N, C-alpha and C positions, 0 to 999 in steps of 0.2 A: 523298361522305358520310363522316362520321366514325363509327367503330365502336370499341367496347370489348369485350374478351373477358375473362370471369372464369371461374375454375375453380368447379365446383359444390360442391366439398368445403369448403375454408376461405373461399371467396369472394374470393380474391386476384386482383387485376388481372393478367392474363397478357400482354395486348397492347392497345394503343390506337393508332389511326392512321386514315389515309384509305384507303378501298377502294371499289370500284365496287358491291359487294354483300356479303352475309354469306359467300358462298363465297370471294370474293377475300380477305376479312378472315381467314378460317380458314387459307387458303393462306399468307397473309403471316405469321401466327403460326407456322405449321409451318416456314416458311423460316428463322425465327429460333431455333427450338428443335426438336430431334428427339426430345424426351422422349415424345412421343405414339406413337412407333413401338415403344417398348419397355415401355409401361405395362402392368401386370398387373391393372388394374381390370377388373371385369365389363364387357365391351364393350357391353352393352345398357343399362347404367345412365346417367343424365345425367352428362355429363363436363364440358362447358363451357356457358356462357350468353353469347350475343352480343347486344349492344345497339347500336342506331343512336342516336347522340347528337346533340342540338341544339348549336349553337355555344356557348350559355351553359353547357351541361353540360360541354363540353370544357374551357372556362375554369375551371369549378369543380374538375374532376378534376385539371387541371394545378396549380391552387393547392394542393389537398390533397397531391398528390405532392411538390411542392416543400417542403412543411412536414412530410413524412413521416407524414401522418395516414392513418387507415384510410379507404378509399373504400367507401361503402355503395352498393349497387345500387339506388338510388332515382332512376330516370330516367323520363322521359315514356314512352319505349318500354318495353313489358312484357318485351321480350327473347325470345329463342328458344333453347331448350336443344337441345344435340346430344349424342348418345352417343359413346363412343369409336369404335364401329363406323362411325357416320356420319362422324366426323372422318376416319377412315382412308379411307373411300370418297371423300370430297371431295378429300383431298390426293393420292389416287391417280388422280384423273381428269385 
């Protein structure tokens, strides 16, 4: 399955790729960036949104990325929000 992870602040795409589930996607994001270990945001507030993407949505996002355009979180999947505390718990497991 393909997943996309956006931050909940500016809504910027943080990671997109193949993963078995949302937990694996979050761990893949963490493997690429350790910024989540040192973030001083309130750990209980929404931190990231994870979406499972359809094949056509992956193609659309790839096209937007290649043109440097903003990617809106307008997907079939409603997404799932995770707090910083939840992200830390997932990457620690």
